[in-house]
C-alpha positions as CSV (number, residue, x, y, z in Angstrom):
1,X,-11.7,47.1,-5.1
2,X,-10.4,44.3,-3.2
3,X,-9.0,41.1,-4.8
4,X,-7.0,38.1,-4.7
5,X,-6.8,34.4,-4.7
6,X,-7.8,32.2,-1.7
7,X,-7.1,28.3,-1.0
8,X,-9.1,25.9,0.7
9,X,-7.9,23.2,1.8
10,X,-8.1,20.5,4.4
11,X,-8.8,16.6,5.3
12,X,-11.0,14.7,2.8
13,X,-14.7,15.0,3.2
14,X,-14.6,18.2,5.3
15,X,-16.7,20.2,3.0
16,X,-14.6,22.1,1.1
17,X,-16.6,21.4,-2.4
18,X,-19.8,22.4,-0.3
19,X,-18.4,25.7,0.6
20,X,-17.1,26.6,-2.5
21,X,-20.2,26.0,-4.2
22,X,-21.7,28.1,-1.3
23,X,-19.8,31.0,-1.8
24,X,-20.0,31.0,-5.4
25,X,-23.5,30.5,-5.3
26,X,-23.0,28.0,-8.5
27,X,-22.3,24.4,-8.8
28,X,-18.3,24.7,-9.5
29,X,-16.7,21.3,-7.5
30,X,-18.6,18.2,-7.2
31,X,-19.6,17.2,-3.3
32,X,-20.7,13.9,-2.0
33,X,-20.4,12.2,1.2
34,X,-17.5,10.0,0.0
35,X,-14.0,10.8,0.8
36,X,-11.4,11.8,-2.2
37,X,-14.2,13.3,-4.1
38,X,-12.3,16.2,-5.3
39,X,-9.5,15.5,-7.7
40,X,-8.3,19.0,-9.1
41,X,-7.5,22.5,-8.0
42,X,-10.8,23.8,-9.0
43,X,-11.3,27.8,-9.0
44,X,-14.4,29.4,-8.1
45,X,-15.0,33.2,-8.7
46,X,-17.0,35.4,-6.0
47,X,-18.2,38.7,-7.2
48,X,-19.5,41.5,-5.7
49,X,-19.7,45.3,-5.9
50,X,-16.5,45.9,-4.5
51,X,-14.5,42.6,-4.8
52,X,-13.3,39.5,-6.5
53,X,-12.3,36.7,-4.7
54,X,-10.8,33.6,-6.6
55,X,-11.7,30.3,-4.2
56,X,-9.5,27.6,-4.9
57,X,-11.0,24.5,-4.0
58,X,-8.0,21.3,-3.7
59,X,-8.3,17.7,-3.2
60,X,-8.2,16.3,0.3
61,X,-4.9,16.1,2.2
62,X,-4.1,12.6,1.6
63,X,-0.6,9.9,1.9
64,X,0.5,9.1,-1.5
65,X,-0.1,5.6,-2.7
66,X,-1.0,6.0,-6.3
67,X,0.5,8.2,-9.3
68,X,-3.4,9.6,-9.1
69,X,-2.7,10.5,-5.3
70,X,0.4,12.0,-5.8
71,X,-1.0,14.3,-8.8
72,X,-3.8,15.3,-6.3
73,X,-1.0,16.4,-3.7
74,X,0.6,18.1,-6.5
75,X,-2.4,19.9,-6.8
76,X,-2.5,20.9,-3.1
77,X,0.9,22.4,-3.1
78,X,0.3,24.5,-6.7
79,X,-2.8,25.8,-5.3
80,X,-0.8,27.0,-2.2
81,X,1.8,29.1,-4.3
82,X,1.2,32.7,-4.3
83,X,-2.4,32.6,-2.8
84,X,-3.3,36.0,-1.0
85,X,-5.0,33.9,2.1
86,X,-5.6,30.2,2.8
87,X,-8.8,28.9,4.4
88,X,-8.0,25.4,6.5
89,X,-11.3,23.8,6.6
90,X,-12.0,21.5,9.7
91,X,-14.4,18.8,10.3
92,X,-16.0,20.1,13.4
93,X,-18.2,17.1,14.3
94,X,-14.9,14.8,14.6
95,X,-11.9,14.9,16.8
96,X,-8.4,15.9,16.4
97,X,-6.4,13.1,15.0
98,X,-2.8,13.0,15.9
99,X,-1.8,10.4,13.4
100,X,-3.6,12.6,10.4
101,X,-3.8,16.1,11.3
102,X,0.2,16.5,11.2
103,X,-0.1,15.9,7.3
104,X,-1.9,19.5,7.2
105,X,0.6,21.1,9.4
106,X,3.4,19.7,6.7
107,X,1.9,21.1,3.6
108,X,1.3,24.7,5.4
109,X,4.9,25.0,6.8
110,X,6.0,27.3,3.9
111,X,2.8,29.3,3.3
112,X,3.1,32.9,4.4
113,X,-0.4,34.0,3.7
114,X,-2.5,34.8,6.6
115,X,-4.3,31.7,7.7
116,X,-8.3,31.3,8.7
117,X,-8.9,27.7,10.9
118,X,-12.5,27.4,9.5
119,X,-14.7,24.8,11.6
120,X,-17.5,23.4,9.4
121,X,-20.4,21.4,10.3
122,X,-20.7,23.0,13.7
123,X,-24.2,21.9,13.8
124,X,-23.5,18.4,14.2
125,X,-20.9,18.9,17.4
126,X,-20.9,20.3,20.6
127,X,-19.4,23.0,22.7
128,X,-16.9,20.9,24.5
129,X,-15.7,19.1,21.4
130,X,-15.3,22.9,19.8
131,X,-13.2,24.0,22.6
132,X,-10.6,20.7,22.1
133,X,-10.8,21.1,18.9
134,X,-9.4,25.0,19.0
135,X,-6.7,24.5,21.8
136,X,-5.2,21.7,19.5
137,X,-5.3,23.8,16.5
138,X,-4.3,26.8,18.3
139,X,-1.4,25.0,19.2
140,X,-0.5,24.0,16.0
141,X,-1.2,27.3,14.4
142,X,-1.1,29.8,17.0
143,X,-0.9,33.0,14.6
144,X,-4.5,31.7,12.7
145,X,-7.9,33.5,13.0
146,X,-10.5,30.5,13.7
147,X,-14.4,30.9,12.7
148,X,-17.3,28.5,13.1
149,X,-19.8,28.2,9.7
150,X,-22.1,25.7,8.3
151,X,-21.5,25.8,4.6
152,X,-24.7,23.4,4.0
153,X,-27.0,25.7,6.2
154,X,-24.7,29.2,4.9
155,X,-24.4,29.6,8.6
156,X,-21.5,32.8,8.7
157,X,-20.2,32.6,5.0
158,X,-20.8,36.3,5.2
159,X,-18.6,36.7,8.4
160,X,-16.0,34.4,6.7
161,X,-16.3,36.5,3.5
162,X,-15.5,39.8,5.2
163,X,-12.6,38.3,7.3
164,X,-11.2,37.0,4.1
165,X,-11.7,40.5,2.2
166,X,-10.2,42.1,5.3
167,X,-6.9,40.6,4.4
168,X,-6.8,41.3,0.3
169,X,-5.3,44.4,-0.9
170,X,-6.9,46.5,-3.4
171,X,-6.3,44.6,-6.8
172,X,-8.6,44.1,-10.2
173,X,-10.7,42.0,-11.5
174,X,-8.8,39.0,-13.1
175,X,-12.2,37.8,-14.4
176,X,-15.5,38.9,-15.7
177,X,-18.0,39.5,-13.4
178,X,-20.1,36.6,-14.9
179,X,-17.2,34.2,-14.7
180,X,-17.8,31.7,-12.0
181,X,-14.9,29.2,-12.7
182,X,-11.7,28.7,-14.6
183,X,-12.2,25.6,-15.5
184,X,-14.2,25.1,-19.2
185,X,-17.7,23.8,-19.5
186,X,-16.3,20.5,-20.3
187,X,-14.4,19.7,-17.6
188,X,-17.8,20.6,-14.8
189,X,-20.0,18.3,-16.9
190,X,-17.8,15.3,-16.4
191,X,-17.5,16.1,-13.0
192,X,-21.2,16.2,-12.5
193,X,-21.0,12.9,-14.3
194,X,-18.5,11.4,-11.7
195,X,-20.6,12.8,-9.1
196,X,-23.2,10.8,-9.9
197,X,-21.3,7.5,-10.0
198,X,-19.8,8.4,-6.4
199,X,-23.4,9.1,-5.4
200,X,-25.0,6.1,-6.3
201,X,-21.9,3.1,-6.6
202,X,-20.4,1.9,-3.8
203,X,-17.2,0.2,-2.7
204,X,-13.9,0.8,-4.8
205,X,-16.2,1.3,-8.2
206,X,-16.5,5.3,-7.5
207,X,-12.7,5.7,-7.2
208,X,-11.6,3.6,-9.9
209,X,-13.8,5.9,-12.3
210,X,-12.7,8.6,-14.5
211,X,-14.9,10.6,-17.0
212,X,-13.4,12.1,-20.2
213,X,-16.2,14.2,-22.3
214,X,-15.6,13.0,-26.1
215,X,-18.0,15.0,-28.0
216,X,-19.9,18.1,-27.3
217,X,-22.6,20.0,-29.7
218,X,-25.0,22.2,-29.8
219,X,-27.9,20.9,-32.7
220,X,-30.9,23.7,-32.6
221,X,-32.1,23.5,-29.1
222,X,-30.3,20.7,-27.6
223,X,-26.8,20.5,-26.2
224,X,-25.4,16.7,-27.3
225,X,-22.9,15.1,-25.4
226,X,-20.9,12.0,-25.3
227,X,-19.3,10.8,-22.0
228,X,-16.8,8.0,-21.9
229,X,-16.5,6.4,-18.2
230,X,-13.1,4.5,-17.5
231,X,-13.0,2.3,-15.0
232,X,-10.1,-0.5,-14.0
233,X,-11.8,-3.8,-13.7
234,X,-14.6,-5.7,-15.8
235,X,-16.6,-6.3,-12.8
236,X,-16.6,-2.6,-11.9
237,X,-18.0,-2.0,-15.3
238,X,-20.7,-4.4,-14.7
239,X,-21.9,-2.7,-11.6
240,X,-21.6,1.0,-13.4
241,X,-23.7,-0.6,-16.1
242,X,-26.1,-2.6,-13.4
243,X,-28.6,-5.1,-14.4
244,X,-30.5,-4.4,-17.7
245,X,-28.5,-1.3,-18.1
246,X,-30.4,0.6,-14.9
247,X,-27.6,1.8,-13.1
248,X,-25.9,3.5,-15.8
249,X,-29.2,4.9,-16.9
250,X,-30.2,6.3,-13.3
251,X,-26.7,8.1,-13.6
252,X,-27.0,9.7,-16.8
253,X,-30.4,10.7,-16.0
254,X,-29.5,12.5,-12.7
255,X,-26.1,14.1,-14.2
256,X,-28.5,15.4,-17.0
257,X,-30.8,17.3,-15.1
258,X,-27.8,19.1,-13.4
259,X,-26.3,20.1,-16.4
260,X,-29.2,21.2,-17.8
261,X,-29.4,23.9,-14.7
262,X,-25.9,24.9,-15.8
263,X,-26.3,25.3,-19.7
264,X,-29.6,26.4,-19.3
265,X,-31.3,24.3,-22.3
266,X,-32.0,20.9,-23.3
267,X,-29.7,18.2,-23.0
268,X,-29.0,14.6,-24.8
269,X,-26.1,12.7,-22.5
270,X,-24.9,9.7,-23.9
271,X,-22.7,7.7,-21.6
272,X,-19.8,4.5,-22.5
273,X,-18.2,2.6,-20.3
274,X,-14.7,1.5,-21.0
275,X,-12.1,-1.1,-18.8
276,X,-8.3,0.2,-18.7
277,X,-6.7,-1.7,-15.9
278,X,-4.9,0.2,-13.5
279,X,-4.9,3.6,-15.0
280,X,-4.6,5.3,-11.5
281,X,-0.9,3.9,-11.9
282,X,-0.3,4.7,-15.2
283,X,1.5,8.1,-16.0
284,X,0.6,8.2,-19.7
285,X,-3.3,7.4,-19.4
286,X,-3.5,10.0,-16.5
287,X,-2.0,12.3,-19.1
288,X,-4.4,11.6,-21.4
289,X,-7.6,12.2,-19.0
290,X,-5.8,15.6,-18.0
291,X,-4.4,14.5,-14.4
292,X,-1.0,15.3,-15.3
293,X,0.3,19.0,-16.1
């Protein structure tokens, strides 16, 4: 059988999380229209009768401004070490950006694994833009194989899987066939809550938030979860809670629905909000939240 590790990299909001969820057919990584949604390198595990592919979803490539940004870039570098193939996911609806795209070239300069340039969101582009993009990326990565997909619609995902499989060597299953992710359930639950914060709040609030699962216990047929949400300012806390507690209630209700789909049981979710000023620049606080390894 074929098996191996494949890193998915690219700029923020290229659709990496949507792609990995579609490939694995499970909500492994959160996906929102906002940039910088993913903070960790998350492994989603694809299985069929004759192969196992461990896809590594990475944070979007970005310039380091904070300690958290540096952590996210470290996650990208770590994900590229020792992989069997790399997928560079490109938002096909946007033109080539000469000031940002060289960041990607720098990230991949030492990678020796086969590289696939995968143009996502092709339903939002046109032939002329696609041809220009292909020429630009071909000049940077002349040896790469190019494919067009739509992760959201599922277009050509089978083609992508077949191309990836063709580069893999014979190996073993690293994970049981029923396992979809390398991360514990508490991590996935925290990410789902953070996804709802990203979805329903605006400006700086989503990116200044972190979620920590303090307690999780099964009582009879109910999974009881207590989640702590960290923000940087009192104003952020006020926005997150909302008038009469309506915002935090909405976030909790929507998160609970998604969590129940994963755990296949009733969920009682309780959320708290705490202010920790400048937590994104605190190495100690980042470590406590699990962002330092």
